[in-house]
N, C-alpha and C positions, 0 to 999 in steps of 0.2 A: 560831754561823757553821761549817757543816763544814771547808773548807779558805779556807787564809793566799789563794790565789790566786784563790776567789768575789769577782765583785762586792760591796758591798754592797748592802747593798739598796733607801737611794735611786737608786743606780748601778743594779739592775735594774728600776724602777718605771721608771724615766725610757726602759726600753727597750723597757722590753712591758708581760705582763698573767703575773698572777706565776695563781698556785692556792695557798685558805686549803682549811685542813684540814677536817672535819665536826664536828659536839656529840662534845666527850670525853664527857660523860655519860652518851650512851646511844649510845659508844659500848661503855663500860663495862661498862651496865649489861646490852648481851647478848651480855658475856662473866661474863654470873652474876654481878658485885659490886652488894651490897645498897649501893646511895644516901641511903637515907631520914636521913640524919645533915645539924644545918644545918652542920658544915661541908663536905656532899656530896663531890664526890673530892677534896678535898683531904685525907680527911679518910685516900684512898688513902698518901695521901705518907707516910705510920706507919703502918698497918701491911699495903698492898700495893704497892710501890712498883713490882716488874714488871710488874705491871698497866696500869700509866703507860704503861712504857713502851711495851708489848706496843701499850698503843691508839696512841700515838705511831706504831710502826711500822709499824699500818693503814692507818695514812692517808700515811704515804709511801710506798705503794709502792702505795695507789689513785691514787695521780700530785698528793699532796700536795707544792707546794714550802714551804710553815712551815703549823710545827706551834706551837699553839696550848696554852702548856704551864698546868698543874693547882693554880694560883695563888689563878686566881677568888674564890675565896670564903680563901686564905690570909693571916688578918694574925694581929698580937701579938695581940689580942684577942678573935679569934674561939677563936688556941688557946689562951689563958690562961683561956676558961668551959670547957671543957678538960682541965684542971689541966698542960700544959705548957708548962714557965717559955721563959722566954726565947731565951734560949742555944739549947735544943733546935725553938724555932718557926724561928729564923732557919736553922736548919737545914734544914728543913723544905722552908721556901718558896727555898730556895736549889739545896738538893736537888730541883727541879723540874723549873729548869732542865737541870739536868744529864742527867738522867731525857731530856729533848726533842734533847740533846744527843747522847750518848750516843747514841738514836734516829735515829739524821740520817747516825754513821757504823757501825751496823750497816746500816741499809739502803745504803749506799753498794757495805756489804762485799756486798750482796747483787744490784749490779749494777748497783745505781742511779747513774749518774753526774754526772743534773743536778742542782748543786745548788743545797742545802738550808739552808731559815734555823728559826732559833728567836724564836717573840713569849713575850714573859714576860707572861701574860695582869695585869693590875691591876684590880681588880671597884669599881662601886661600891660608896661607906660599904651603903647599902643591902644587898648585898654577905652584911656580915660580924653584921647584926641579921636573917637568915633572915625575915625579915617578909611580904614581899613590901614594900617599904618603897624596892627597885633602881627598881621601873615605875612607881612615883611623883613619886619624888626629894624635897625639901621637910620635908630632917629634922630643922628645928629648928638647925642648927648654921650659923652662921658659915664664911666665904671662908679663915678665917685657921684658925677648928677643918678643915678639912678637913685644908688646909694640912700644920694636926697630924698627924693619922693619916695622909695617905699618907706623907710623908713617909722614915719610915723604914724601909718598905717597898720602896719605890722605890730606897733605894741600896743593899742588900741582892742584889735582883735586878738592879741594874746592877755592882757588883762583880760578878758569878756572870760575868756576858759575855755575853748575849741577843743576837739581831742588833737588834732592838726590842723595847722596850717595848707589851702592848695595853690603851692604855686602852678597858677595853670594855665596852657595853651601860649608857654614863650619865646619865644619866635629866631632868637638868637643870646647866643654863650656871654656874652656881655653881659645880658639883662640879665641871667644868671649867677652870673657870681658878681654884680651888685648884692641881687636876693642874699643870695649865701655868704656875701657881707653883713647885709640888714636884719636876716633872722639870729645873729650875734646874737647873743644873754640874755632871749628870750628864753617862758620857762615853756612856750609852746612848739615842738617838733611843727620838720616841713615834711612834704611832700616836694619833686623838683620835673611839674612835668613842661612838656617839651611838644611844640605843633610844629611838622614836619610833613615834608612832601622826601616821600620814600626814599634817603639811608638820612638823611641833612637835616638842619632844622630848616625851616621858612628864612631865614638870613642867607646858608647858602653855607653851614661849620660840618663834617662833620659828624656824625655821633658821636661816633668813640672821643671825639675832644670833647665834643661840649658832655658826655654823661659825665668822664673825669672827673669832669671841675665837682663833683658830688660826690667822688670815691671816696676820699679820703671824711668826708664833712658828716662827722658827729650830728652836728643835728637834720640832717635830711633823716629819715625811713624808708623811704621810695622812691625811686625816678620809674619814670616816662613818657608817655605821649598820649594827646588828648588830642579831640576837633583836628583832625586828618581821619580820612580812606582809611577803611576795616580793611583796606585792602594794602597800606601799610605797615598797619599795629605789629608781625609776627616777628618779620627781620628787626624791628625795632626794642624787643622785646629780646632778644636774643642779644646785641648788641646792650642793650643797659644793663640785662644780666650777668654779663662774662664781662661788662665789664666793671661794675660796681660791688657786686658781690648779694646790693641789694634787694627786697622786694621791689618787684615793676607794680606799676600803674598804668590801667592803660584804659584811658574812653571816649572811642569813635566817632563820630559822624554817623550819621546814619547810609553815609553813602552818595545823595543830592547834592549840589552845588549852587552855591549862594549865585542868582547872580545879584552882584553888587547896583546894579543900572534900573532891574525891572523892581528889583527886593522884592524876589520870588524863588526859590527853589525847583533849580528844573532835575530833570532825568529823572535815577529810580533808585531804591537805595539796595541798597548791596549788603547792607549790617544782615548777619545773621546772627543767633542764640546760638548753631555746632563750631561756632568759629569760636571762641570763649575756649573747646580744651584744648584747640593750639595754643592757644595763648596763653594757656593755665603752661602748658608740659614747656612750654617755653622761660617762665621764674615769673610770667603776672598771680598775682596773691590784692588785686584792688581793680578788679574788671566791674564796668559798666557801661553807656557810653553818654554823647553829649550831648549838637543840637540834631535835631528833630527823633533821637529816639526817647520813644517814652514807656509810658508802668507797666505796657501787654509786653514792650522786648526785653525790662530789665526782670518783669517772670518769666519771663523764659529764661535769661541769664540765673536767675533763680535756681530752677528746676535743674538746668542743666550741669549746674557746680553744688547741687540737692549736698543736706550732711551726708558720709561717705568720700563725696566723690573731691566736694571740699577739701578732703585732709593731704594734705602728701601724702606720695609714695615714696 
């Protein structure tokens, strides 16, 4: 949080709707940075940290109230594959939060007076594997094994003091259960966001069952979906709000399709700022974009949810 006088994120969500940022990777790519690496944007934590701060700042200036850190694929195991030892890996994870906080402070210095927040990204186990399994789930690991994988980096991110931990692109209810266990006892709350296809998780579980896991979890301040098609959002928002009674977070992709063989996006964007009014009406209180959604789209969302329309009716 950029100011001691700003409301807690949970309180801000109780008062109205906030704007999330867009895709970090596409913003970094647009700035000319090569992300063709298993560490993806996390590689720049070591190589070009200033580029990450600049990307966060661009989204704050575009109208985002919340920036998501570059820690999605930042894991001890992933860094170890690159020869980065445990202590250095922990430092890089912590730096991901610090860079976003610094960007929020810089935004304040440029005249942005609204409260700004930092969400520490916690990607799924499959993100570390970098083989597409983050969109399938079912890794062959037990809930206990997944909890043991996630807890150490949650402790690092929690220590730095983000406003929230973003459990994002979670494909599997089993992994969600592991994360709900892993977050217990930490001081930082979390949101839980699934990657979905239609009305099911990517692993095939009904969303009613997946969201129900978080309904009574005090550590979870919002639930929702991300890295999905815009067309799948509204139904998921309704289910999340009905099952949990919590604020809903949504940040879909542009609607284009990733061709893993060609390593290129195909199709056309189906994401429009006007869609957010329907999402908000269904219960969404944190709204932004994921892959291929950039600052221009975030500005459009912010204008759609301008003060007055952001407040709950």
